[in-house]
ChimeraX commands (.cxc) that place a marker at each C-alpha (Angstrom):
marker #1 position -4.33,38.87,20.09 radius 0.5
marker #1 position -0.81,37.93,21.23 radius 0.5
marker #1 position 0.52,38.20,17.68 radius 0.5
marker #1 position -0.88,41.72,17.26 radius 0.5
marker #1 position 0.09,42.81,20.76 radius 0.5
marker #1 position 3.75,41.99,20.21 radius 0.5
marker #1 position 3.80,44.36,17.23 radius 0.5
marker #1 position 2.01,47.20,19.07 radius 0.5
marker #1 position 4.25,49.97,20.32 radius 0.5
marker #1 position 1.51,52.45,21.31 radius 0.5
marker #1 position -2.03,51.41,22.21 radius 0.5
marker #1 position -4.50,54.22,22.93 radius 0.5
marker #1 position -7.62,53.34,24.94 radius 0.5
marker #1 position -10.00,55.00,27.34 radius 0.5
marker #1 position -10.89,53.36,30.66 radius 0.5
marker #1 position -14.08,51.79,29.30 radius 0.5
marker #1 position -12.20,50.30,26.34 radius 0.5
marker #1 position -9.59,48.75,28.66 radius 0.5
marker #1 position -12.44,47.06,30.54 radius 0.5
marker #1 position -14.16,45.85,27.36 radius 0.5
marker #1 position -10.92,44.51,25.89 radius 0.5
marker #1 position -9.58,42.81,29.00 radius 0.5
marker #1 position -12.51,42.43,31.39 radius 0.5
marker #1 position -10.42,44.21,34.03 radius 0.5
marker #1 position -10.15,47.65,35.61 radius 0.5
marker #1 position -7.69,50.15,34.13 radius 0.5
marker #1 position -4.48,49.20,35.95 radius 0.5
marker #1 position -4.99,45.45,35.87 radius 0.5
marker #1 position -6.16,45.49,32.25 radius 0.5
marker #1 position -3.20,47.59,31.19 radius 0.5
marker #1 position -0.84,45.15,32.91 radius 0.5
marker #1 position -2.45,42.26,31.01 radius 0.5
marker #1 position -1.92,44.09,27.72 radius 0.5
marker #1 position 1.73,44.70,28.61 radius 0.5
marker #1 position 2.12,41.00,29.45 radius 0.5
marker #1 position 0.67,40.16,26.02 radius 0.5
marker #1 position 3.45,42.21,24.43 radius 0.5
marker #1 position 2.12,45.74,23.96 radius 0.5
marker #1 position 5.02,48.15,24.60 radius 0.5
marker #1 position 3.02,51.14,25.87 radius 0.5
marker #1 position -0.63,51.38,26.91 radius 0.5
marker #1 position -1.89,54.97,26.95 radius 0.5
marker #1 position -5.20,55.36,28.79 radius 0.5
marker #1 position -7.27,58.52,28.60 radius 0.5
marker #1 position -9.37,59.28,31.68 radius 0.5
marker #1 position -11.45,62.29,30.64 radius 0.5
marker #1 position -11.15,65.16,33.09 radius 0.5
marker #1 position -8.74,63.04,35.17 radius 0.5
marker #1 position -6.07,63.27,32.47 radius 0.5
marker #1 position -4.18,60.28,31.08 radius 0.5
marker #1 position -1.74,57.55,32.08 radius 0.5
marker #1 position 0.94,55.74,30.13 radius 0.5
marker #1 position 1.80,52.24,31.30 radius 0.5
marker #1 position 4.99,50.60,30.08 radius 0.5
marker #1 position 7.02,47.65,31.31 radius 0.5
marker #1 position 9.39,49.95,33.18 radius 0.5
marker #1 position 7.15,52.66,34.61 radius 0.5
marker #1 position 3.81,54.40,34.91 radius 0.5
marker #1 position 3.43,58.10,34.17 radius 0.5
marker #1 position 0.28,60.13,34.70 radius 0.5
marker #1 position -0.63,63.63,33.58 radius 0.5
marker #1 position -3.51,65.78,34.69 radius 0.5
marker #1 position -5.43,68.07,32.39 radius 0.5
marker #1 position -6.88,71.56,32.59 radius 0.5
marker #1 position -10.46,71.94,33.73 radius 0.5
marker #1 position -12.69,72.86,30.83 radius 0.5
marker #1 position -16.37,73.09,30.11 radius 0.5
marker #1 position -16.36,71.10,26.89 radius 0.5
marker #1 position -18.40,72.47,24.01 radius 0.5
marker #1 position -18.08,69.15,22.18 radius 0.5
marker #1 position -15.97,66.02,22.71 radius 0.5
marker #1 position -16.01,65.04,19.02 radius 0.5
marker #1 position -12.48,64.18,17.96 radius 0.5
marker #1 position -10.86,64.78,21.36 radius 0.5
marker #1 position -9.51,61.23,21.58 radius 0.5
marker #1 position -8.14,61.44,18.05 radius 0.5
marker #1 position -6.54,64.82,18.82 radius 0.5
marker #1 position -5.00,63.33,21.97 radius 0.5
marker #1 position -3.51,60.38,20.07 radius 0.5
marker #1 position -2.25,62.61,17.25 radius 0.5
marker #1 position -0.59,64.99,19.70 radius 0.5
marker #1 position 1.07,62.12,21.55 radius 0.5
marker #1 position 2.37,60.46,18.39 radius 0.5
marker #1 position 3.63,63.79,17.03 radius 0.5
marker #1 position 5.89,64.30,20.06 radius 0.5
marker #1 position 6.76,60.57,20.29 radius 0.5
marker #1 position 8.10,60.57,16.74 radius 0.5
marker #1 position 10.22,63.62,17.58 radius 0.5
marker #1 position 11.87,61.59,20.34 radius 0.5
marker #1 position 10.31,63.46,23.27 radius 0.5
marker #1 position 10.05,61.85,26.70 radius 0.5
marker #1 position 6.72,60.31,27.69 radius 0.5
marker #1 position 5.89,63.18,30.06 radius 0.5
marker #1 position 6.16,65.71,27.23 radius 0.5
marker #1 position 4.14,63.47,24.92 radius 0.5
marker #1 position 1.32,63.25,27.48 radius 0.5
marker #1 position 1.42,66.98,28.14 radius 0.5
marker #1 position 1.18,67.84,24.44 radius 0.5
marker #1 position -1.51,65.20,23.89 radius 0.5
marker #1 position -3.62,66.70,26.68 radius 0.5
marker #1 position -3.16,70.18,25.19 radius 0.5
marker #1 position -4.24,68.89,21.78 radius 0.5
marker #1 position -7.40,67.33,23.21 radius 0.5
marker #1 position -8.08,70.47,25.26 radius 0.5
marker #1 position -8.05,72.62,22.11 radius 0.5
marker #1 position -10.46,70.22,20.44 radius 0.5
marker #1 position -12.93,70.41,23.35 radius 0.5
marker #1 position -13.30,74.16,22.84 radius 0.5
marker #1 position -14.60,73.81,19.28 radius 0.5
marker #1 position -18.14,72.81,18.37 radius 0.5
marker #1 position -18.14,69.86,15.97 radius 0.5
marker #1 position -15.35,68.03,14.20 radius 0.5
marker #1 position -12.79,69.78,12.03 radius 0.5
marker #1 position -11.71,68.61,8.60 radius 0.5
marker link #1:1,2 radius 0.2
marker link #1:2,3 radius 0.2
marker link #1:3,4 radius 0.2
marker link #1:4,5 radius 0.2
marker link #1:5,6 radius 0.2
marker link #1:6,7 radius 0.2
marker link #1:7,8 radius 0.2
marker link #1:8,9 radius 0.2
marker link #1:9,10 radius 0.2
marker link #1:10,11 radius 0.2
marker link #1:11,12 radius 0.2
marker link #1:12,13 radius 0.2
marker link #1:13,14 radius 0.2
marker link #1:14,15 radius 0.2
marker link #1:15,16 radius 0.2
marker link #1:16,17 radius 0.2
marker link #1:17,18 radius 0.2
marker link #1:18,19 radius 0.2
marker link #1:19,20 radius 0.2
marker link #1:20,21 radius 0.2
marker link #1:21,22 radius 0.2
marker link #1:22,23 radius 0.2
marker link #1:23,24 radius 0.2
marker link #1:24,25 radius 0.2
marker link #1:25,26 radius 0.2
marker link #1:26,27 radius 0.2
marker link #1:27,28 radius 0.2
marker link #1:28,29 radius 0.2
marker link #1:29,30 radius 0.2
marker link #1:30,31 radius 0.2
marker link #1:31,32 radius 0.2
marker link #1:32,33 radius 0.2
marker link #1:33,34 radius 0.2
marker link #1:34,35 radius 0.2
marker link #1:35,36 radius 0.2
marker link #1:36,37 radius 0.2
marker link #1:37,38 radius 0.2
marker link #1:38,39 radius 0.2
marker link #1:39,40 radius 0.2
marker link #1:40,41 radius 0.2
marker link #1:41,42 radius 0.2
marker link #1:42,43 radius 0.2
marker link #1:43,44 radius 0.2
marker link #1:44,45 radius 0.2
marker link #1:45,46 radius 0.2
marker link #1:46,47 radius 0.2
marker link #1:47,48 radius 0.2
marker link #1:48,49 radius 0.2
marker link #1:49,50 radius 0.2
marker link #1:50,51 radius 0.2
marker link #1:51,52 radius 0.2
marker link #1:52,53 radius 0.2
marker link #1:53,54 radius 0.2
marker link #1:54,55 radius 0.2
marker link #1:55,56 radius 0.2
marker link #1:56,57 radius 0.2
marker link #1:57,58 radius 0.2
marker link #1:58,59 radius 0.2
marker link #1:59,60 radius 0.2
marker link #1:60,61 radius 0.2
marker link #1:61,62 radius 0.2
marker link #1:62,63 radius 0.2
marker link #1:63,64 radius 0.2
marker link #1:64,65 radius 0.2
marker link #1:65,66 radius 0.2
marker link #1:66,67 radius 0.2
marker link #1:67,68 radius 0.2
marker link #1:68,69 radius 0.2
marker link #1:69,70 radius 0.2
marker link #1:70,71 radius 0.2
marker link #1:71,72 radius 0.2
marker link #1:72,73 radius 0.2
marker link #1:73,74 radius 0.2
marker link #1:74,75 radius 0.2
marker link #1:75,76 radius 0.2
marker link #1:76,77 radius 0.2
marker link #1:77,78 radius 0.2
marker link #1:78,79 radius 0.2
marker link #1:79,80 radius 0.2
marker link #1:80,81 radius 0.2
marker link #1:81,82 radius 0.2
marker link #1:82,83 radius 0.2
marker link #1:83,84 radius 0.2
marker link #1:84,85 radius 0.2
marker link #1:85,86 radius 0.2
marker link #1:86,87 radius 0.2
marker link #1:87,88 radius 0.2
marker link #1:88,89 radius 0.2
marker link #1:89,90 radius 0.2
marker link #1:90,91 radius 0.2
marker link #1:91,92 radius 0.2
marker link #1:92,93 radius 0.2
marker link #1:93,94 radius 0.2
marker link #1:94,95 radius 0.2
marker link #1:95,96 radius 0.2
marker link #1:96,97 radius 0.2
marker link #1:97,98 radius 0.2
marker link #1:98,99 radius 0.2
marker link #1:99,100 radius 0.2
marker link #1:100,101 radius 0.2
marker link #1:101,102 radius 0.2
marker link #1:102,103 radius 0.2
marker link #1:103,104 radius 0.2
marker link #1:104,105 radius 0.2
marker link #1:105,106 radius 0.2
marker link #1:106,107 radius 0.2
marker link #1:107,108 radius 0.2
marker link #1:108,109 radius 0.2
marker link #1:109,110 radius 0.2
marker link #1:110,111 radius 0.2
marker link #1:111,112 radius 0.2
marker link #1:112,113 radius 0.2
marker link #1:113,114 radius 0.2
view
């Protein structure tokens, strides 16, 4: 895993995936991944929003309350929104904000979209 981790700039996981991958809770597991060489660990936390962990700082963002019609594709929409802003050179806070908005839009649609 060390070889792959050192080449990973953005790693998107939810809290359960952090635990499965590392055997640790969110913060501790994210720190282990950073120690392995991942540059940024982005953890989605459902209605609690998301957190980005990097070597230099930790940034969290809340999300709007929503009664989700369907969660299909919400994680993918989140990651796509984050990467879109990241590639435009936006700061992490803006990336998280846009990612949350992207996932929010997805939650209001029944079923996946092609």
